[in-house]
N, C-alpha and C positions, 0 to 999 in steps of 0.2 A: 504494500500500500504506500502511495506517495505521501511524503510529509507535507502537511498543510503549509502554504506560504504565509498564511495569516495566523499567527499564534493565538489560540483561544485565550490564554491567560492575559495577553496584552489587550484583547477586546474587552475582557472582564474588567481589567484595570481602567480602561477608558469609560466603560459604563458606570463603574463605581465613582469615577471622577465627575461625570455628568450628574449623577444622583447626589453628589455632595456627601457620599458615604451613608446616606439615609436609605439603607436597604434592609428589609426585615428578614430575609432568608438568603442563604448562600446562593450565588449565581453559578450555574453550571452550563454546560454546552446545550442542554435541553431547555433551559429557562426561556420562556416567552418574554420578549422585550417589553411588551405592554402589559400583559396579564400578570406575569410573575414578578417582573422587575419594577413595573409601574412607571415606565417612561411616558411622559406626556409629549405633546407635539413639539413644544419648544425644546425639551430635552432631546428628542429624536434629532432635531435639526442640529443642536449642539454636538451630539454624538457623531453625526455625519461629518461635520466640519472637522472634528478631532481626528476621525478616521481618515479623511482625505489628507490631512497634514501628516499623520503618522505613517501611512502606507503609500503616500505619493500617488493617489488615485483621484479621479474626478467622478463623483456619483452623478449619473444622468437620471434625473427623476422620471424621465419618460420610460426608462427600463426598470425602474424600481417598482416592486410590487409588495403588497401587504404581506405576502407569504414569506418575504425575506425577514420579517420581524417575528416569525413563529418560533425561532430559537436563536441563541447565540451562534450555534454552529451554522444555521442557514444564512444568517447575516454574514458570517465569516466566509462562507462559500461564495456569496454574492460579491463581496469585496475581493476575494481571490480571483474571480473571473474578471473583474475590472483591472486587476493588477497585470493580468496576462495580455490585455489589449494595448 
């Protein structure tokens, strides 16, 4: 299996940073970014900005779908695809 280009732990650190550390349960790869982590729309935008800077990608909101928020891992896969282009 190929090693992920986007480290899950780094994504979790960025999510925690956006939440200001106010997270009630541990974040895992299967954590839903809205339902489990509780990111609101402004926090999602802030997360995308941090991810763009950290991983040197440009998120195209025309290709962004709500399913990318269904887990930390799904979001990481989306970012990884952007990093390949």
